[in-house]
VODRENDO-619060 format. One record per residue (C-alpha): residue number from 1; residue in three letters; x, y, z. Coordinates in Angstrom, 1 decimal, m for minus. Layout:
+-----+--------+--------+--------+--------+
! num ! residu !      u !      v !      w !
+-----+--------+--------+--------+--------+
! NUM !    ALA !      X !      Y !      Z !
...
+-----+--------+--------+--------+--------+
END
This chain:
+-----+--------+--------+--------+--------+
! num ! residu !      u !      v !      w !
+-----+--------+--------+--------+--------+
!   1 !    UNK !    0.2 !    0.2 !   m0.2 !
!   2 !    UNK !    1.1 !    3.4 !   m1.1 !
!   3 !    UNK !    1.4 !    5.7 !    2.1 !
!   4 !    UNK !    0.1 !    9.5 !    1.4 !
!   5 !    UNK !    3.1 !   11.9 !    0.8 !
!   6 !    UNK !    3.4 !   13.6 !    4.0 !
!   7 !    UNK !    3.8 !   10.0 !    5.6 !
!   8 !    UNK !    6.9 !   10.2 !    3.5 !
!   9 !    UNK !    8.5 !   13.2 !    5.3 !
!  10 !    UNK !   12.0 !   12.8 !    6.4 !
!  11 !    UNK !   15.3 !   11.9 !    5.8 !
!  12 !    UNK !   16.3 !    9.0 !    3.2 !
!  13 !    UNK !   19.9 !    7.5 !    1.6 !
!  14 !    UNK !   19.9 !    6.3 !   m1.7 !
!  15 !    UNK !   20.3 !    2.4 !   m2.2 !
!  16 !    UNK !   22.9 !    1.4 !   m4.4 !
!  17 !    UNK !   21.6 !   m1.7 !   m5.1 !
!  18 !    UNK !   18.4 !   m0.3 !   m6.7 !
!  19 !    UNK !   19.2 !    2.6 !   m7.5 !
!  20 !    UNK !   20.8 !    3.7 !  m11.5 !
!  21 !    UNK !   22.5 !    6.0 !  m12.2 !
!  22 !    UNK !   23.5 !    6.1 !  m16.1 !
!  23 !    UNK !   24.1 !    8.2 !  m19.3 !
!  24 !    UNK !   23.6 !    7.8 !  m23.1 !
!  25 !    UNK !   26.0 !    9.6 !  m25.8 !
!  26 !    UNK !   26.0 !   10.0 !  m29.1 !
!  27 !    UNK !   28.7 !    7.6 !  m31.1 !
!  28 !    UNK !   29.6 !    7.9 !  m34.5 !
!  29 !    UNK !   26.7 !   10.2 !  m35.5 !
!  30 !    UNK !   24.7 !    7.2 !  m36.1 !
!  31 !    UNK !   24.4 !    5.2 !  m32.5 !
!  32 !    UNK !   24.2 !    5.6 !  m29.0 !
!  33 !    UNK !   26.8 !    4.7 !  m26.2 !
!  34 !    UNK !   25.0 !    3.7 !  m22.5 !
!  35 !    UNK !   26.6 !    3.8 !  m19.5 !
!  36 !    UNK !   26.1 !    4.1 !  m15.9 !
!  37 !    UNK !   28.3 !    4.6 !  m13.1 !
!  38 !    UNK !   28.3 !    1.8 !  m10.0 !
!  39 !    UNK !   29.6 !    3.7 !   m7.2 !
!  40 !    UNK !   28.0 !    6.6 !   m5.5 !
!  41 !    UNK !   26.2 !    8.0 !   m2.5 !
!  42 !    UNK !   23.0 !   10.1 !   m2.3 !
!  43 !    UNK !   21.0 !   11.4 !    0.6 !
!  44 !    UNK !   17.9 !   13.3 !    0.6 !
!  45 !    UNK !   15.3 !   14.6 !    2.7 !
!  46 !    UNK !   11.7 !   15.0 !    1.7 !
!  47 !    UNK !    9.2 !   16.9 !    2.9 !
!  48 !    UNK !    5.8 !   15.6 !    2.2 !
!  49 !    UNK !    3.7 !   18.2 !    2.6 !
!  50 !    UNK !    5.9 !   21.1 !    1.3 !
!  51 !    UNK !    8.1 !   19.6 !   m1.6 !
!  52 !    UNK !    9.6 !   22.9 !   m2.1 !
!  53 !    UNK !   11.5 !   22.4 !    1.5 !
!  54 !    UNK !   13.2 !   19.4 !    0.4 !
!  55 !    UNK !   16.2 !   18.9 !   m0.8 !
!  56 !    UNK !   19.0 !   16.3 !   m2.1 !
!  57 !    UNK !   22.6 !   15.5 !   m2.8 !
!  58 !    UNK !   24.7 !   13.2 !   m5.0 !
!  59 !    UNK !   28.1 !   12.5 !   m5.1 !
!  60 !    UNK !   29.3 !    9.9 !   m8.1 !
!  61 !    UNK !   32.6 !    8.0 !   m7.8 !
!  62 !    UNK !   33.8 !    8.7 !  m11.4 !
!  63 !    UNK !   36.1 !    6.0 !  m11.0 !
!  64 !    UNK !   32.9 !    3.4 !  m11.7 !
!  65 !    UNK !   32.1 !    4.2 !  m14.9 !
!  66 !    UNK !   31.1 !    1.8 !  m17.0 !
!  67 !    UNK !   29.7 !    1.0 !  m20.4 !
!  68 !    UNK !   30.3 !   m2.6 !  m21.2 !
!  69 !    UNK !   33.7 !   m2.3 !  m23.2 !
!  70 !    UNK !   36.9 !   m1.5 !  m21.0 !
!  71 !    UNK !   39.2 !   m0.2 !  m23.2 !
!  72 !    UNK !   36.2 !    2.4 !  m23.9 !
!  73 !    UNK !   35.6 !    2.7 !  m20.0 !
!  74 !    UNK !   39.7 !    3.2 !  m19.5 !
!  75 !    UNK !   39.6 !    6.3 !  m22.6 !
!  76 !    UNK !   36.4 !    7.9 !  m20.8 !
!  77 !    UNK !   38.7 !    7.8 !  m17.1 !
!  78 !    UNK !   41.8 !    9.9 !  m19.2 !
!  79 !    UNK !   41.6 !   13.9 !  m18.9 !
!  80 !    UNK !   39.9 !   13.4 !  m22.9 !
!  81 !    UNK !   36.7 !   12.8 !  m20.4 !
!  82 !    UNK !   36.5 !   12.9 !  m16.9 !
!  83 !    UNK !   40.0 !   12.9 !  m15.8 !
!  84 !    UNK !   39.7 !   10.3 !  m12.7 !
!  85 !    UNK !   42.6 !   11.1 !  m11.2 !
!  86 !    UNK !   42.1 !   14.7 !  m11.1 !
!  87 !    UNK !   38.7 !   14.7 !  m10.8 !
!  88 !    UNK !   37.2 !   11.8 !   m8.4 !
!  89 !    UNK !   33.9 !   12.9 !   m7.9 !
!  90 !    UNK !   30.8 !   14.4 !   m9.9 !
!  91 !    UNK !   28.4 !   15.9 !   m7.5 !
!  92 !    UNK !   24.9 !   17.3 !   m7.4 !
!  93 !    UNK !   23.2 !   19.7 !   m4.7 !
!  94 !    UNK !   19.6 !   20.8 !   m5.2 !
!  95 !    UNK !   18.8 !   24.5 !   m5.0 !
!  96 !    UNK !   15.1 !   24.3 !   m5.5 !
!  97 !    UNK !   12.4 !   21.9 !   m6.0 !
!  98 !    UNK !    8.8 !   22.3 !   m7.2 !
!  99 !    UNK !    6.1 !   20.3 !   m8.0 !
! 100 !    UNK !    4.3 !   20.1 !  m11.1 !
! 101 !    UNK !    1.7 !   17.6 !  m10.1 !
! 102 !    UNK !    1.3 !   14.6 !   m7.0 !
! 103 !    UNK !    3.6 !   13.0 !   m9.3 !
! 104 !    UNK !    5.9 !   15.3 !  m11.1 !
! 105 !    UNK !    8.5 !   17.1 !   m9.7 !
! 106 !    UNK !   11.3 !   19.6 !  m11.5 !
! 107 !    UNK !   14.5 !   19.6 !   m9.3 !
! 108 !    UNK !   17.1 !   22.1 !  m10.1 !
! 109 !    UNK !   20.5 !   22.0 !   m8.6 !
! 110 !    UNK !   24.2 !   22.5 !   m9.5 !
! 111 !    UNK !   25.9 !   20.3 !  m11.2 !
! 112 !    UNK !   29.5 !   20.0 !  m10.9 !
! 113 !    UNK !   32.0 !   17.7 !  m13.6 !
! 114 !    UNK !   36.0 !   18.3 !  m13.8 !
! 115 !    UNK !   35.5 !   21.2 !  m11.4 !
! 116 !    UNK !   33.1 !   23.0 !  m13.8 !
! 117 !    UNK !   29.7 !   23.7 !  m11.7 !
! 118 !    UNK !   26.6 !   24.9 !  m14.0 !
! 119 !    UNK !   22.7 !   24.6 !  m12.7 !
! 120 !    UNK !   20.8 !   21.9 !  m14.3 !
! 121 !    UNK !   17.4 !   21.5 !  m14.0 !
! 122 !    UNK !   16.1 !   17.3 !  m14.1 !
! 123 !    UNK !   12.0 !   16.4 !  m14.1 !
! 124 !    UNK !   11.6 !   13.3 !  m11.9 !
! 125 !    UNK !    8.6 !   11.4 !  m11.7 !
! 126 !    UNK !    7.3 !    9.7 !   m8.4 !
! 127 !    UNK !    7.1 !    5.9 !   m9.2 !
! 128 !    UNK !    5.7 !    5.1 !   m5.7 !
! 129 !    UNK !    6.6 !    4.2 !   m2.0 !
! 130 !    UNK !    6.5 !    1.0 !   m0.1 !
! 131 !    UNK !    7.5 !   m1.0 !    2.7 !
! 132 !    UNK !   10.4 !   m3.7 !    1.9 !
! 133 !    UNK !   10.9 !   m7.1 !    3.4 !
! 134 !    UNK !   13.1 !   m5.7 !    6.0 !
! 135 !    UNK !   10.4 !   m2.9 !    7.5 !
! 136 !    UNK !   12.3 !   m0.4 !    5.2 !
! 137 !    UNK !   10.2 !    2.7 !    3.5 !
! 138 !    UNK !   11.0 !    3.0 !    0.1 !
! 139 !    UNK !   10.8 !    5.4 !   m2.2 !
! 140 !    UNK !   11.2 !    5.6 !   m6.4 !
! 141 !    UNK !   11.7 !    8.6 !   m8.9 !
! 142 !    UNK !   12.6 !    8.5 !  m12.1 !
! 143 !    UNK !   14.2 !   11.6 !  m14.0 !
! 144 !    UNK !   16.6 !   12.8 !  m16.8 !
! 145 !    UNK !   17.9 !   16.0 !  m18.4 !
! 146 !    UNK !   20.5 !   16.6 !  m21.3 !
! 147 !    UNK !   23.2 !   18.4 !  m20.7 !
! 148 !    UNK !   26.5 !   19.6 !  m23.4 !
! 149 !    UNK !   29.3 !   17.9 !  m22.3 !
! 150 !    UNK !   31.4 !   20.7 !  m23.6 !
! 151 !    UNK !   29.9 !   23.2 !  m20.9 !
! 152 !    UNK !   31.4 !   20.9 !  m18.3 !
! 153 !    UNK !   35.1 !   20.7 !  m20.2 !
! 154 !    UNK !   34.8 !   17.5 !  m21.6 !
! 155 !    UNK !   35.5 !   18.4 !  m25.6 !
! 156 !    UNK !   37.7 !   15.9 !  m26.7 !
! 157 !    UNK !   36.5 !   14.7 !  m30.0 !
! 158 !    UNK !   37.6 !   13.0 !  m33.4 !
! 159 !    UNK !   36.9 !   13.8 !  m36.5 !
! 160 !    UNK !   35.2 !   11.3 !  m39.2 !
! 161 !    UNK !   36.1 !   11.2 !  m42.2 !
! 162 !    UNK !   32.2 !   11.7 !  m44.0 !
! 163 !    UNK !   31.8 !   14.7 !  m41.8 !
! 164 !    UNK !   30.8 !   14.7 !  m38.1 !
! 165 !    UNK !   32.3 !   13.7 !  m35.2 !
! 166 !    UNK !   32.8 !   10.8 !  m32.8 !
! 167 !    UNK !   31.4 !   11.6 !  m29.9 !
! 168 !    UNK !   27.8 !   13.7 !  m29.7 !
! 169 !    UNK !   28.2 !   16.8 !  m27.3 !
! 170 !    UNK !   24.6 !   16.2 !  m26.1 !
! 171 !    UNK !   24.1 !   13.5 !  m22.7 !
! 172 !    UNK !   21.3 !   12.3 !  m21.3 !
! 173 !    UNK !   21.7 !   11.5 !  m17.5 !
! 174 !    UNK !   19.1 !    9.0 !  m16.1 !
! 175 !    UNK !   18.4 !    8.6 !  m12.7 !
! 176 !    UNK !   16.4 !    5.8 !  m11.8 !
! 177 !    UNK !   16.4 !    5.6 !   m7.6 !
! 178 !    UNK !   15.3 !    4.0 !   m5.1 !
! 179 !    UNK !   15.7 !    5.7 !   m1.7 !
! 180 !    UNK !   15.2 !    4.1 !    2.0 !
! 181 !    UNK !   13.6 !    6.1 !    4.9 !
! 182 !    UNK !   16.3 !    6.5 !    7.9 !
! 183 !    UNK !   15.0 !    6.0 !   11.1 !
+-----+--------+--------+--------+--------+
END
């Protein structure tokens, strides 16, 4: 049974075993490469009565990038892309939250990639809540946002023989979240 929103008020942590933080980028102008990060931590304070009083923060370990191709993952960890040795974290911290409906929320915050911080707005859908078999109250959210990687200092590319470039500028960030209410 789903709890009413006011009963969801409290502090939450992301469940990394049931949360996916992913991305999609265009490759060679003809296909998409999908990947995700496996090491991250996130916390949130939800205010079910007044969502504008809610907040969240997320820290993603760049070393944990995974696309299913080790050679590509190693390249993404270099200075051409994420520069893992110098920038081990990608961070997001909310600056405002707006309820668009009972199940849709517009979350704005500061995204930092490679020491470049820019505001981004992510539209989230509240997918429900449930008490799991261990007695934990969980909430689910899904959202995505398209960013320009160049705006965050990720500018490496290679020209294609027939025109165009190897890596598209637009990257879709995807969030499939399961968060557990803390006691």
